[in-house]
N, C-alpha and C positions, 0 to 999 in steps of 0.2 A: 417488476418489469414483466408484465404479462402481455407480451407483444405477439402479434400474429405475423407469420412470414408468408409471403406471396407464393413461393415455390422453393424447390431445392436449391436453385441458383441463388435466390435471395438469402437463404440460410448460409450457404457457403461463403457468400460475400460478406456476411455480417458475423461470422464466427469469432473474429477478433474482438468485436464489441462485447460479445457474450463472455468471452474469457476474461476480459478486463473487468467487466462489471460484476460477474458472479464469482468467478474463481479467484481473482486477485482482490476483489473488493469486499466480498461477503463470506466466502467459504472459510471456515475455521480449520486450522491445520494443527494436529497434535504435535508435530515436530517444531512448531513455532509457538509453543505454549498456549495453544488454542486461540491464536490471533489470526486475522486474515493477513495475507502477505503485505497488503497496503499498510495495515496497522503496525506490523512488525518492522517494516522499513521506516515508517515514521518514527518509531521508537529508537531505531539505530541512528537516524539523523539527529534526533534530539540529544542522544548520548554523545555523539561526536561534537556537538556544539557546546555542550555544558562545560567540558574541560577548557575550551577556548575562552569562554566567558569567565571562568574562575581565574585563569591566568591573567586576563585583562584586568580583573578586579584587584588582583595582587599587585600588578604593576602600577595601579592608580593609588595605592595606599601610601600614606606618608612615611 
């Protein structure tokens, strides 16, 4: 994402995009086991869904 910004106002208006793209999507964090916040959150979502799938599989067993 090597974008050019028109001026300081453009930068201020688009800072949220930068944070979402770079900080949350790419930057690795040591506190998150060197994952990006997006990757870490996706892993948590997957962990939350796996126990539900396991319970549903047990309920469907004869």
